[in-house]
C-alpha positions in Angstrom: 60.2 57.5 50.0 57.8 59.9 51.9 55.9 58.6 54.9 52.2 58.4 55.6 52.7 61.0 58.4 54.5 63.4 56.0 51.6 63.1 53.5 49.0 63.8 56.2 51.0 66.7 57.6 51.5 68.2 54.1 47.9 67.9 53.3 47.0 69.6 56.6 49.4 72.5 56.0 47.7 73.1 52.6 44.3 72.6 54.2 43.5 70.1 51.4 41.0 67.3 51.9 41.8 63.8 50.9 39.6 64.2 47.9 41.4 67.4 46.8 44.8 65.7 47.0 43.6 62.6 45.2 42.3 64.9 42.4 45.5 67.0 42.2 47.6 63.8 42.2 45.3 62.1 39.7 45.1 59.0 42.0 42.1 57.2 43.3 40.7 58.2 46.7 41.0 54.6 47.9 44.7 54.5 46.9 45.4 57.8 48.8 43.6 56.5 51.9 45.8 53.4 51.8 48.9 55.5 51.4 47.9 57.7 54.3 47.4 54.6 56.5 50.9 53.4 55.7 49.7 50.5 53.5 51.3 49.3 50.3 50.4 51.1 47.1 52.1 51.2 43.7 55.3 53.3 43.7 53.8 55.4 40.9 50.9 56.3 43.1 53.2 57.5 45.9 55.3 59.4 43.4 52.2 61.2 41.9 51.1 62.2 45.4 54.6 63.5 46.3 54.8 65.5 43.0 51.4 67.1 43.6 52.4 68.2 47.1 55.8 69.5 46.0 54.1 71.4 43.1 51.9 73.0 45.8 55.0 74.2 47.7 55.6 71.3 50.1 59.2 70.5 50.9 59.9 67.0 52.3 62.6 66.7 54.9 64.4 63.4 55.4 68.0 64.1 56.3 68.5 63.3 59.9 64.9 64.3 60.7 61.6 63.5 58.9 59.1 66.2 58.4 57.6 68.7 56.0 58.0 72.4 55.4 56.0 74.7 53.2 57.3 77.3 50.8 54.7 80.0 51.7 55.3 81.8 48.4 54.1 78.7 46.4 51.0 77.7 48.3 48.4 76.3 46.0 44.8 76.0 47.1 42.6 73.3 45.5 39.9 75.8 44.6 42.3 78.1 42.7 43.6 77.3 39.2 47.2 78.0 38.4 
């Protein structure tokens, strides 16, 4: 499971607003805000957010250390269609 801090960091690396991530992940803005505050949401919501970030080039680190990296060759901006 990814953490609230990882989601916020990933969004910052992509320069995405909460609204942009909620749109890309197809989740409500309220659910995303809850997730970013570390509050409980449906597992499917967290999974949709994780997949949207990974599709944009984010790599989640959770082996020994917790963090995020970005695959610079796969950066996806919310204003550009793939």
